[in-house]
All heavy atoms as an XYZ file, in Angstrom:
875
protein
N       0.838     -1.172      0.000
C       0.000      0.000      0.000
C       0.888      1.242      0.000
O       1.808      1.358      0.790
C      -0.897     -0.027      1.243
C      -1.805      1.162      1.345
S      -2.857      1.183      2.824
C      -3.864     -0.251      2.562
N       0.585      2.161     -0.873
C       1.341      3.401     -0.991
C       0.747      4.434     -0.039
O      -0.468      4.604      0.024
C       1.293      3.947     -2.429
C       1.962      2.970     -3.375
C       1.944      5.317     -2.517
C       1.835      3.358     -4.824
N       1.603      5.118      0.692
C       1.135      6.168      1.593
C       0.682      7.381      0.793
O       1.271      7.723     -0.231
C       2.238      6.561      2.556
N      -0.349      8.002      1.268
C      -0.843      9.243      0.688
C      -0.469     10.338      1.680
O      -0.860     10.298      2.838
C      -2.361      9.180      0.457
C      -2.670      8.094     -0.574
C      -2.888     10.538      0.018
C      -4.134      7.787     -0.723
N       0.320     11.289      1.219
C       0.882     12.312      2.107
C       0.238     13.662      1.812
O       0.333     14.166      0.683
C       2.386     12.389      1.901
C       3.067     13.408      2.779
C       4.561     13.458      2.465
N       5.197     14.516      3.198
C       5.992     14.320      4.238
N       6.263     13.103      4.643
N       6.536     15.342      4.854
N      -0.401     14.231      2.827
C      -0.995     15.556      2.717
C      -0.185     16.505      3.590
O      -0.047     16.279      4.794
C      -2.449     15.548      3.180
C      -3.155     16.901      3.116
C      -3.420     17.291      1.673
C      -4.449     16.866      3.885
N       0.363     17.534      2.971
C       1.144     18.527      3.699
C       0.398     19.851      3.656
O      -0.029     20.294      2.582
C       2.547     18.691      3.079
O       3.176     17.407      3.036
C       3.400     19.640      3.897
N       0.247     20.466      4.809
C      -0.420     21.758      4.926
C       0.639     22.784      5.312
O       1.318     22.641      6.333
C      -1.540     21.723      5.985
C      -2.195     23.093      6.110
C      -2.577     20.651      5.636
N       0.785     23.801      4.477
C       1.735     24.884      4.728
C       0.980     26.088      5.269
O      -0.082     26.438      4.753
C       2.448     25.293      3.432
C       3.382     24.251      2.906
C       2.920     23.187      2.130
C       4.741     24.306      3.199
C       3.793     22.216      1.648
C       5.609     23.340      2.728
C       5.125     22.304      1.951
O       5.992     21.343      1.490
N       1.532     26.705      6.303
C       0.885     27.876      6.855
C       1.774     28.576      7.857
O       2.979     28.322      7.922
N       1.153     29.457      8.639
C       1.888     30.230      9.642
C       0.990     30.433     10.850
O      -0.227     30.299     10.761
C       2.304     31.574      9.061
N       1.620     30.763     11.972
C       0.837     31.032     13.178
C      -0.095     32.204     12.963
O      -1.249     32.169     13.350
C       1.767     31.317     14.360
C       2.377     30.087     14.957
C       3.143     30.402     16.228
O       2.673     31.241     17.035
O       4.214     29.806     16.408
N       0.418     33.234     12.329
C      -0.390     34.416     12.060
C      -1.229     34.173     10.820
O      -0.713     33.747      9.775
C       0.504     35.633     11.845
C      -0.278     36.902     11.609
C       0.641     38.098     11.426
O       1.859     37.972     11.442
N       0.053     39.262     11.252
N      -2.519     34.424     10.911
C      -3.408     34.246      9.768
C      -3.176     35.365      8.764
O      -2.831     36.485      9.129
C      -4.871     34.270     10.211
C      -5.255     33.104     11.082
C      -6.713     33.205     11.438
C      -7.131     32.093     12.367
N      -8.555     32.161     12.705
N      -3.392     35.049      7.489
C      -3.290     36.089      6.468
C      -4.475     37.047      6.626
O      -5.511     36.686      7.191
C      -3.240     35.485      5.068
S      -4.737     34.620      4.566
N      -4.341     38.255      6.128
C      -5.359     39.287      6.318
C      -6.724     38.870      5.769
O      -7.755     39.192      6.356
C      -4.900     40.575      5.649
N      -6.752     38.144      4.676
C      -8.031     37.737      4.086
C      -8.599     36.474      4.738
O      -9.677     36.038      4.386
C      -7.869     37.528      2.583
O      -6.960     36.477      2.344
N      -7.877     35.892      5.702
C      -8.295     34.636      6.331
C      -8.722     34.811      7.783
O      -8.778     33.837      8.532
C      -7.147     33.630      6.275
S      -6.530     33.299      4.639
N      -9.031     36.028      8.195
C      -9.296     36.323      9.598
C     -10.419     35.459     10.173
O     -10.343     34.999     11.303
C      -9.613     37.823      9.787
C     -10.085     38.115     11.192
C      -8.392     38.649      9.450
N     -11.449     35.171      9.411
C     -12.591     34.420      9.916
C     -12.494     32.928      9.634
O     -13.436     32.191      9.888
C     -13.888     34.984      9.332
C     -14.087     36.427      9.680
N     -14.348     36.855     10.963
C     -14.019     37.544      8.933
C     -14.456     38.177     10.973
N     -14.255     38.615      9.759
N     -11.372     32.485      9.125
C     -11.173     31.077      8.799
C     -10.283     30.418      9.851
O      -9.562     31.094     10.573
C     -10.515     30.947      7.418
C     -11.313     31.488      6.238
C     -10.483     31.430      4.971
C     -12.615     30.730      6.072
N     -10.298     29.079      9.910
C      -9.391     28.389     10.839
C      -7.935     28.645     10.450
O      -7.621     28.936      9.297
C      -9.734     26.911     10.659
C     -10.958     26.854      9.835
C     -11.127     28.172      9.157
N      -7.035     28.501     11.416
C      -5.609     28.631     11.124
C      -5.166     27.459     10.247
O      -5.895     26.467     10.102
C      -4.802     28.643     12.419
O      -4.830     27.345     13.011
N      -3.977     27.546      9.701
C      -3.454     26.459      8.876
C      -3.309     25.183      9.702
O      -3.620     24.086      9.227
C      -2.114     26.862      8.261
N      -2.862     25.299     10.947
C      -2.727     24.124     11.804
C      -4.100     23.525     12.116
O      -4.277     22.307     12.079
C      -1.984     24.470     13.092
C      -1.708     23.310     14.045
C      -0.931     22.190     13.349
C      -0.950     23.784     15.268
N      -5.083     24.366     12.390
C      -6.450     23.880     12.609
C      -6.998     23.217     11.349
O      -7.700     22.208     11.430
C      -7.359     25.023     13.048
C      -7.052     25.554     14.425
C      -7.752     26.860     14.741
O      -8.029     27.660     13.809
O      -7.999     27.108     15.933
N      -6.664     23.761     10.196
C      -7.087     23.165      8.924
C      -6.491     21.777      8.769
O      -7.175     20.825      8.390
C      -6.675     24.063      7.736
O      -7.341     25.323      7.871
C      -7.021     23.429      6.411
N      -5.219     21.625      9.088
C      -4.562     20.318      9.014
C      -5.250     19.323      9.949
O      -5.547     18.195      9.570
C      -3.078     20.463      9.363
C      -2.291     19.161      9.358
C      -2.043     18.771     10.783
C      -1.242     17.506     10.913
N      -1.377     16.905     12.234
N      -5.538     19.750     11.171
C      -6.177     18.864     12.143
C      -7.584     18.478     11.703
O      -7.996     17.327     11.838
C      -6.200     19.530     13.520
C      -4.806     19.661     14.108
C      -4.735     20.560     15.330
O      -5.729     21.279     15.632
O      -3.673     20.549     15.989
N      -8.325     19.415     11.147
C      -9.682     19.165     10.647
C      -9.642     18.184      9.476
O     -10.416     17.220      9.441
C     -10.304     20.505     10.253
C     -11.516     20.408      9.400
C     -12.760     19.984      9.779
C     -11.614     20.745      8.017
N     -13.616     20.044      8.703
C     -12.938     20.503      7.613
C     -10.705     21.227      7.079
C     -13.383     20.732      6.313
C     -11.152     21.455      5.786
C     -12.463     21.208      5.416
N      -8.753     18.415      8.538
C      -8.638     17.513      7.390
C      -8.207     16.119      7.822
O      -8.717     15.112      7.311
C      -7.646     18.063      6.365
C      -8.148     19.225      5.527
C      -6.999     19.837      4.751
C      -9.253     18.765      4.592
N      -7.272     16.046      8.747
C      -6.803     14.759      9.243
C      -7.969     13.967      9.843
O      -8.172     12.794      9.518
C      -5.701     14.968     10.279
C      -5.083     13.694     10.778
C      -3.861     13.934     11.652
O      -3.535     15.109     11.965
O      -3.221     12.940     12.026
N      -8.753     14.600     10.703
C      -9.890     13.911     11.325
C     -10.911     13.473     10.280
O     -11.383     12.325     10.291
C     -10.540     14.832     12.362
N     -11.246     14.357      9.349
C     -12.260     14.046      8.344
C     -11.802     12.937      7.393
O     -12.556     12.003      7.096
C     -12.610     15.304      7.552
N     -10.563     13.010      6.924
C     -10.081     12.031      5.945
C      -9.806     10.669      6.587
O     -10.014      9.633      5.946
C      -8.849     12.557      5.217
C      -9.120     13.763      4.309
C      -7.815     14.325      3.760
C     -10.079     13.417      3.181
N      -9.365     10.654      7.832
C      -9.158      9.369      8.506
C     -10.485      8.661      8.749
O     -10.552      7.430      8.700
C      -8.389      9.555      9.812
C      -6.901      9.869      9.653
C      -6.263     10.172     11.001
C      -6.164      8.736      8.943
N     -11.558      9.422      8.994
C     -12.890      8.810      9.125
C     -13.370      8.274      7.788
O     -13.950      7.198      7.710
C     -13.905      9.836      9.650
C     -13.941      9.960     11.136
C     -15.160     10.741     11.623
N     -15.359     12.030     10.968
C     -14.805     13.161     11.354
N     -13.990     13.192     12.379
N     -15.061     14.285     10.709
N     -13.124      9.024      6.718
C     -13.598      8.649      5.378
C     -12.781      7.496      4.792
O     -13.308      6.657      4.065
C     -13.531      9.870      4.459
C     -13.887      9.617      3.026
C     -15.316      9.893      2.759
C     -15.585      9.793      1.267
N     -16.883      9.284      0.977
N     -11.486      7.454      5.097
C     -10.585      6.449      4.527
C      -9.843      5.713      5.648
O      -8.612      5.810      5.752
C      -9.575      7.116      3.587
C     -10.196      7.892      2.466
C     -10.319      9.275      2.538
C     -10.658      7.245      1.327
C     -10.898      9.999      1.502
C     -11.233      7.964      0.289
C     -11.362      9.343      0.370
N     -10.548      4.945      6.483
C      -9.897      4.319      7.640
C      -8.860      3.253      7.288
O      -7.979      2.965      8.089
C     -11.073      3.707      8.415
C     -12.118      3.482      7.377
C     -11.966      4.612      6.396
N      -8.947      2.689      6.097
C      -8.032      1.610      5.724
C      -6.866      2.071      4.851
O      -6.087      1.248      4.372
C      -8.804      0.499      4.999
C      -9.875     -0.117      5.890
O      -9.648     -0.207      7.111
O     -10.944     -0.488      5.363
N      -6.751      3.356      4.630
C      -5.686      3.889      3.778
C      -4.513      4.374      4.628
O      -4.682      4.775      5.776
C      -6.206      5.042      2.915
C      -7.271      4.628      1.927
C      -6.802      3.599      0.921
O      -5.619      3.598      0.550
O      -7.643      2.787      0.484
N      -3.336      4.343      4.030
C      -2.120      4.831      4.700
C      -1.997      6.332      4.445
O      -1.318      6.768      3.524
C      -0.904      4.090      4.180
N      -2.694      7.109      5.253
C      -2.678      8.562      5.108
C      -1.679      9.168      6.085
O      -1.659      8.811      7.259
C      -4.067      9.139      5.386
C      -5.197      8.672      4.471
C      -6.533      9.177      4.983
C      -4.964      9.146      3.053
N      -0.868     10.088      5.586
C       0.094     10.810      6.416
C      -0.237     12.293      6.334
O      -0.507     12.808      5.249
C       1.520     10.608      5.913
C       2.009      9.189      5.956
C       3.406      9.047      5.364
O       4.031     10.074      5.005
O       3.858      7.905      5.244
N      -0.209     12.966      7.470
C      -0.528     14.386      7.530
C       0.644     15.132      8.156
O       1.164     14.727      9.185
C      -1.793     14.612      8.365
C      -3.004     13.955      7.776
C      -3.295     12.626      8.063
C      -3.834     14.642      6.916
C      -4.394     12.005      7.513
C      -4.947     14.023      6.361
C      -5.227     12.701      6.659
N       1.016     16.239      7.515
C       2.148     17.026      8.000
C       1.787     18.502      7.948
O       1.086     18.954      7.042
C       3.392     16.774      7.143
C       3.796     15.342      7.135
N       4.580     14.791      8.118
C       3.489     14.338      6.292
C       4.746     13.502      7.866
N       4.090     13.206      6.768
N       2.289     19.238      8.909
C       2.126     20.683      8.942
C       3.504     21.312      8.833
O       4.445     20.875      9.506
C       1.466     21.129     10.255
C       1.438     22.627     10.398
C       0.527     23.399      9.689
C       2.343     23.285     11.221
C       0.511     24.775      9.800
C       2.340     24.664     11.346
C       1.415     25.404     10.627
O       1.415     26.772     10.733
N       3.625     22.313      7.983
C       4.891     23.023      7.810
C       4.657     24.505      8.081
O       3.821     25.142      7.419
C       5.456     22.833      6.383
C       6.715     23.666      6.192
C       5.716     21.373      6.098
N       5.376     25.028      9.051
C       5.345     26.461      9.326
C       6.224     27.132      8.269
O       7.415     26.812      8.157
C       5.886     26.728     10.731
C       5.791     28.192     11.135
O       5.946     29.081     10.263
O       5.585     28.442     12.324
N       5.643     28.038      7.504
C       6.393     28.650      6.398
C       7.565     29.499      6.878
O       8.460     29.814      6.100
C       5.478     29.474      5.463
C       4.768     30.592      6.226
C       4.494     28.549      4.759
C       3.946     31.529      5.348
N       7.583     29.832      8.151
C       8.715     30.582      8.712
C       9.865     29.658      9.095
O      10.981     30.119      9.317
C       8.272     31.380      9.944
C       7.198     32.420      9.650
C       7.690     33.554      8.768
O       8.901     33.856      8.775
O       6.847     34.141      8.071
N       9.594     28.331      9.161
C      10.611     27.374      9.605
C      10.546     26.073      8.793
O      10.316     25.007      9.365
C      10.436     27.062     11.099
C      10.421     28.279     11.958
N      11.551     29.006     12.244
C       9.400     28.922     12.571
C      11.230     30.034     12.999
N       9.931     30.012     13.207
N      10.756     26.130      7.482
C      10.739     24.888      6.694
C      11.943     24.009      7.042
O      12.999     24.522      7.428
C      10.797     25.390      5.253
C      11.437     26.738      5.336
C      11.040     27.300      6.672
N      11.778     22.694      6.903
C      12.844     21.760      7.280
C      13.588     21.140      6.106
O      14.700     20.675      6.270
C      12.265     20.633      8.148
C      11.799     21.153      9.487
O      12.487     21.917     10.133
N      10.611     20.751      9.887
N      12.977     21.099      4.944
C      13.622     20.465      3.794
C      13.648     21.446      2.625
O      13.028     22.514      2.675
C      12.861     19.199      3.391
O      11.600     19.542      2.835
N      14.327     21.065      1.587
C      14.407     21.910      0.390
C      13.026     22.089     -0.238
O      12.646     23.192     -0.642
C      15.394     21.305     -0.619
C      15.576     22.140     -1.874
C      16.185     23.520     -1.624
O      16.781     23.756     -0.560
O      16.068     24.382     -2.517
N      12.261     21.009     -0.328
C      10.908     21.097     -0.901
C      10.043     22.043     -0.063
O       9.347     22.903     -0.601
C      10.270     19.712     -0.957
C       8.844     19.742     -1.488
C       8.193     18.376     -1.517
O       8.680     17.438     -0.847
O       7.182     18.246     -2.205
N      10.107     21.892      1.249
C       9.344     22.766      2.130
C       9.777     24.214      1.962
O       8.954     25.128      1.955
C       9.504     22.331      3.591
C       8.835     21.013      3.898
C       9.078     20.548      5.317
O       9.713     21.277      6.124
O       8.623     19.434      5.646
N      11.070     24.444      1.829
C      11.593     25.800      1.654
C      11.060     26.434      0.368
O      10.670     27.602      0.347
C      13.121     25.805      1.638
C      13.726     27.211      1.605
C      15.226     27.178      1.412
N      15.642     26.599      0.136
C      15.533     27.223     -1.058
N      15.020     28.427     -1.127
N      15.933     26.633     -2.153
N      10.986     25.647     -0.709
C      10.503     26.177     -1.988
C       9.027     26.589     -1.902
O       8.644     27.667     -2.379
C      10.708     25.147     -3.096
C      12.165     24.873     -3.466
C      12.263     23.709     -4.441
C      12.817     26.119     -4.046
N       8.202     25.737     -1.287
C       6.786     26.102     -1.127
C       6.648     27.300     -0.188
O       5.853     28.210     -0.453
C       5.974     24.917     -0.580
C       5.618     23.897     -1.622
C       6.089     22.591     -1.524
C       4.787     24.208     -2.695
C       5.759     21.630     -2.474
C       4.450     23.245     -3.648
C       4.936     21.966     -3.532
O       4.599     21.026     -4.470
N       7.409     27.319      0.900
C       7.338     28.422      1.853
C       7.723     29.744      1.184
O       7.048     30.762      1.369
C       8.241     28.144      3.053
N       8.774     29.732      0.401
C       9.194     30.943     -0.312
C       8.111     31.408     -1.282
O       7.857     32.608     -1.411
C      10.501     30.699     -1.072
C      11.726     30.764     -0.212
C      13.018     30.594     -1.010
O      12.983     30.592     -2.265
O      14.062     30.460     -0.365
N       7.492     30.470     -1.981
C       6.434     30.826     -2.926
C       5.263     31.484     -2.192
O       4.692     32.468     -2.671
C       5.974     29.589     -3.690
N       4.922     30.970     -1.020
C       3.847     31.575     -0.231
C       4.260     32.964      0.241
O       3.497     33.928      0.114
C       3.478     30.676      0.968
C       2.844     29.373      0.472
C       2.528     31.411      1.924
C       2.726     28.297      1.532
N       5.472     33.075      0.766
C       5.951     34.364      1.258
C       6.090     35.396      0.140
O       5.998     36.600      0.389
C       7.273     34.186      1.998
C       7.156     33.395      3.314
C       8.548     33.023      3.836
C       6.360     34.166      4.350
N       6.281     34.924     -1.101
C       6.369     35.819     -2.258
C       5.002     36.053     -2.903
O       4.916     36.527     -4.033
C       7.344     35.255     -3.289
C       8.771     35.321     -2.822
O       9.149     36.213     -2.056
N       9.594     34.375     -3.263
N       3.951     35.668     -2.198
C       2.561     35.868     -2.639
C       2.196     35.128     -3.924
O       1.287     35.533     -4.637
C       2.255     37.364     -2.792
C       2.313     38.098     -1.472
O       1.945     37.491     -0.443
O       2.720     39.274     -1.458
N       2.889     34.026     -4.201
C       2.508     33.195     -5.341
C       1.324     32.296     -4.983
O       0.561     31.900     -5.857
C       3.698     32.339     -5.786
C       4.836     33.157     -6.361
C       6.042     32.297     -6.691
O       5.861     31.196     -7.237
O       7.167     32.747     -6.391
N       1.199     31.951     -3.697
C       0.105     31.131     -3.202
C      -0.431     31.731     -1.916
O       0.294     32.411     -1.193
C       0.572     29.692     -2.881
C       1.143     28.939     -4.036
C       2.494     28.606     -4.067
C       0.344     28.532     -5.100
C       3.032     27.889     -5.127
C       0.876     27.820     -6.163
C       2.223     27.506     -6.167
O       2.754     26.804     -7.212
N      -1.707     31.427     -1.628
C      -2.287     31.762     -0.338
C      -2.058     30.589      0.594
O      -1.885     29.453      0.152
C      -3.805     31.988     -0.463
C      -4.165     33.198     -1.261
C      -4.750     33.054     -2.506
C      -3.935     34.470     -0.767
C      -5.096     34.171     -3.256
C      -4.276     35.592     -1.516
C      -4.860     35.433     -2.765
N      -2.071     30.851      1.887
C      -2.022     29.744      2.825
C      -3.309     29.731      3.621
O      -3.970     30.768      3.727
C      -0.769     29.809      3.718
C      -0.627     30.992      4.637
C      -1.158     30.968      5.928
C       0.055     32.132      4.236
C      -1.016     32.035      6.789
C       0.206     33.201      5.087
C      -0.332     33.153      6.354
O      -0.185     34.214      7.202
N      -3.706     28.572      4.096
C      -2.973     27.311      4.016
C      -2.912     26.780      2.580
O      -3.867     26.860      1.826
C      -3.763     26.357      4.916
C      -5.122     26.948      5.031
C      -4.972     28.423      4.848
N      -1.742     26.251      2.257
C      -1.504     25.611      0.970
C      -1.482     24.115      1.233
O      -0.759     23.646      2.102
C      -0.164     26.068      0.385
C       0.220     25.450     -0.956
C      -0.669     25.997     -2.073
C       1.683     25.706     -1.272
N      -2.281     23.352      0.472
C      -2.358     21.908      0.660
C      -1.700     21.204     -0.509
O      -2.053     21.440     -1.667
C      -3.814     21.458      0.759
C      -4.478     21.667      2.121
C      -4.639     23.125      2.445
C      -5.791     20.961      2.156
N      -0.738     20.344     -0.188
C      -0.002     19.587     -1.194
C      -0.253     18.110     -0.916
O       0.001     17.618      0.177
C       1.507     19.919     -1.149
C       2.264     19.095     -2.177
C       1.726     21.410     -1.373
N      -0.775     17.418     -1.922
C      -1.104     16.000     -1.798
C      -0.185     15.203     -2.709
O      -0.245     15.351     -3.931
C      -2.567     15.774     -2.181
C      -3.135     14.387     -2.030
C      -3.163     13.957     -0.578
C      -4.543     14.330     -2.605
N       0.709     14.426     -2.112
C       1.691     13.643     -2.871
C       2.385     14.486     -3.938
O       2.532     14.081     -5.085
C       1.031     12.419     -3.504
C       0.807     11.300     -2.511
O       0.959     11.482     -1.311
N       0.456     10.148     -3.003
N       2.813     15.681     -3.548
C       3.582     16.535     -4.447
C       2.761     17.406     -5.373
O       3.316     18.181     -6.149
N       1.433     17.332     -5.302
C       0.566     18.134     -6.171
C      -0.218     19.122     -5.319
O      -0.840     18.742     -4.321
C      -0.422     17.231     -6.921
C      -1.422     17.986     -7.762
C      -2.498     17.097     -8.364
O      -2.410     15.859     -8.263
O      -3.435     17.659     -8.933
N      -0.204     20.379     -5.715
C      -0.993     21.383     -5.006
C      -2.464     21.111     -5.302
O      -2.872     21.054     -6.464
C      -0.605     22.803     -5.445
C       0.840     23.096     -5.044
C      -1.559     23.835     -4.834
C       1.383     24.394     -5.591
N      -3.246     20.924     -4.231
C      -4.663     20.610     -4.408
C      -5.587     21.708     -3.898
O      -6.765     21.722     -4.239
C      -5.048     19.249     -3.779
C      -4.370     18.110     -4.508
C      -4.740     19.208     -2.303
N      -5.068     22.626     -3.086
C      -5.907     23.718     -2.584
C      -5.030     24.786     -1.955
O      -3.930     24.508     -1.489
C      -6.899     23.195     -1.555
N      -5.571     25.996     -1.949
C      -4.923     27.088     -1.242
C      -6.007     27.995     -0.691
O      -7.107     28.077     -1.238
C      -3.950     27.856     -2.139
C      -4.556     28.468     -3.367
C      -3.545     29.218     -4.214
O      -2.865     30.127     -3.695
O      -3.441     28.891     -5.390
N      -5.697     28.634      0.419
C      -6.706     29.467      1.060
C      -7.684     28.596      1.838
O      -7.277     27.791      2.658
N      -8.951     28.736      1.557
C      -9.994     27.974      2.242
C     -10.265     26.682      1.465
O     -10.950     26.692      0.456
C     -11.268     28.824      2.343
C     -12.342     28.176      3.175
O     -12.090     27.230      3.905
N     -13.552     28.688      3.056
N      -9.721     25.537      1.915
C      -9.840     24.303      1.133
C     -11.244     23.712      1.170
O     -11.982     23.870      2.138
C      -8.852     23.366      1.818
C      -8.806     23.837      3.226
C      -8.981     25.332      3.153
N     -11.594     23.016      0.105
C     -12.867     22.319     -0.001
C     -12.656     20.847      0.333
O     -11.886     20.156     -0.349
C     -13.408     22.460     -1.432
O     -14.392     21.486     -1.699
N     -13.340     20.359      1.359
C     -13.217     18.955      1.739
C     -13.646     18.054      0.588
O     -13.027     17.025      0.331
C     -14.043     18.662      2.993
C     -13.990     17.226      3.502
C     -12.556     16.806      3.843
C     -14.899     17.057      4.706
N     -14.674     18.457     -0.128
C     -15.164     17.659     -1.262
C     -14.074     17.496     -2.324
O     -13.843     16.402     -2.825
C     -16.403     18.322     -1.862
C     -17.058     17.535     -2.961
C     -18.330     18.217     -3.433
C     -18.998     17.399     -4.520
N     -20.253     18.025     -4.963
N     -13.385     18.580     -2.642
C     -12.318     18.548     -3.649
C     -11.151     17.674     -3.183
O     -10.607     16.881     -3.946
C     -11.839     19.970     -3.920
C     -10.669     20.065     -4.866
C     -10.135     21.484     -4.980
O     -10.633     22.416     -4.353
N      -9.103     21.646     -5.778
N     -10.781     17.792     -1.931
C      -9.651     17.016     -1.407
C     -10.019     15.543     -1.311
O      -9.224     14.668     -1.661
C      -9.195     17.586     -0.057
C      -8.642     18.997     -0.297
C      -8.156     16.697      0.604
C      -8.503     19.824      0.925
N     -11.246     15.250     -0.893
C     -11.719     13.869     -0.831
C     -11.679     13.233     -2.219
O     -11.255     12.084     -2.370
C     -13.149     13.812     -0.254
O     -13.127     14.344      1.066
C     -13.679     12.406     -0.214
N     -12.086     13.978     -3.220
C     -12.064     13.471     -4.597
C     -10.638     13.118     -5.016
O     -10.394     12.076     -5.627
C     -12.657     14.510     -5.543
C     -12.700     14.065     -6.980
C     -13.306     15.123     -7.868
C     -13.231     14.674     -9.316
N     -13.685     15.706    -10.245
N      -9.678     13.985     -4.685
C      -8.273     13.723     -5.037
C      -7.750     12.475     -4.327
O      -7.041     11.665     -4.926
C      -7.391     14.930     -4.694
C      -7.620     16.123     -5.562
C      -7.054     15.887     -6.937
C      -7.058     17.145     -7.755
N      -6.496     16.940     -9.082
N      -8.100     12.305     -3.053
C      -7.666     11.118     -2.314
C      -8.297      9.875     -2.926
O      -7.629      8.853     -3.110
C      -8.002     11.238     -0.806
C      -7.738      9.926     -0.081
C      -7.196     12.371     -0.175
N      -9.580      9.946     -3.277
C     -10.255      8.811     -3.922
C      -9.565      8.437     -5.230
O      -9.398      7.256     -5.532
C     -11.723      9.133     -4.167
C     -12.552      9.089     -2.917
C     -13.986      9.556     -3.117
O     -14.297     10.205     -4.148
O     -14.805      9.286     -2.223
N      -9.156      9.438     -6.005
C      -8.446      9.170     -7.262
C      -7.149      8.408     -6.998
O      -6.811      7.481     -7.727
C      -8.150     10.475     -8.003
C      -9.366     11.134     -8.597
C      -9.081     12.520     -9.146
O      -7.905     12.961     -9.170
O     -10.050     13.194     -9.541
N      -6.443      8.800     -5.953
C      -5.185      8.127     -5.627
C      -5.419      6.709     -5.119
O      -4.623      5.802     -5.384
C      -4.405      8.918     -4.574
C      -3.782     10.221     -5.064
C      -3.237     11.021     -3.895
C      -2.704      9.958     -6.087
N      -6.497      6.506     -4.370
C      -6.744      5.174     -3.793
C      -7.280      4.188     -4.818
O      -7.211      2.983     -4.584
C      -7.720      5.251     -2.603
O      -8.972      5.761     -3.049
C      -7.147      6.092     -1.492
N      -7.813      4.690     -5.930
C      -8.379      3.783     -6.928
C      -7.577      3.758     -8.225
O      -8.014      3.151     -9.196
C      -9.829      4.191     -7.260
O      -9.846      5.536     -7.759
C     -10.718      4.071     -6.035
N      -6.408      4.377     -8.245
C      -5.616      4.412     -9.482
C      -5.112      3.013     -9.824
O      -4.704      2.261     -8.941
C      -4.454      5.390     -9.347
O      -3.497      4.882     -8.457
N      -5.146      2.625    -11.103
C      -4.687      1.291    -11.517
C      -3.233      1.004    -11.152
O      -2.895     -0.103    -10.783
C      -4.857      1.321    -13.038
C      -5.819      2.418    -13.314
C      -5.662      3.411    -12.200
N      -2.367      2.010    -11.236
C      -0.956      1.785    -10.912
C      -0.780      1.421     -9.446
O       0.115      0.692     -9.086
C      -0.134      3.011    -11.255
O      -0.570      4.122    -10.502
N      -1.664      1.906     -8.600
C      -1.581      1.609     -7.172
C      -1.945      0.156     -6.896
O      -1.395     -0.486     -6.031
C      -2.522      2.541     -6.411
C      -2.366      2.455     -4.932
C      -3.063      3.665     -4.321
N      -2.674      3.749     -2.947
C      -3.419      3.323     -1.938
N      -4.598      2.804     -2.164
N      -3.003      3.458     -0.702
N      -2.921     -0.383     -7.640
C      -3.364     -1.753     -7.425
C      -2.314     -2.778     -7.843
O      -2.315     -3.878     -7.371
C      -4.674     -1.987     -8.187
C      -5.812     -1.156     -7.629
C      -7.058     -1.210     -8.483
O      -7.050     -1.979     -9.483
O      -8.022     -0.512     -8.180
N      -1.418     -2.391     -8.732
C      -0.411     -3.322     -9.242
C       0.706     -3.527     -8.231
O       1.460     -4.479     -8.315
C       0.149     -2.819    -10.560
C      -0.907     -2.866    -11.655
S      -0.488     -2.009    -13.203
C       1.195     -2.283    -13.437
N       0.837     -2.652     -7.230
C       1.923     -2.755     -6.253
C       1.615     -3.749     -5.176
O       0.593     -4.106     -4.825
C       2.211     -1.384     -5.636
C       2.725     -0.356     -6.625
C       2.866      0.977     -5.938
C       4.061     -0.770     -7.186
């Protein structure tokens, strides 16, 4: 079984347009709870990255892009693909996870 990795990029301070929305960390926790209920048998991994303190080169590149206003945060990256930014849609993210769990290449492993 291939792990499905969802990374949420954000910061402690909310962006000006996100004042009434959950923080990026709260978004990660909400998505984790919702997706683990929906996909209890899948190998889902959830990670939060503070854009002020990235740990890897990949994290640094996404963090810089957010800080340079190329993306809004929270930025959601699913197995290396950006799937949402700003206020994420659970329906859209669920659809992407379903696509990954039912892909033919995954069944061959």
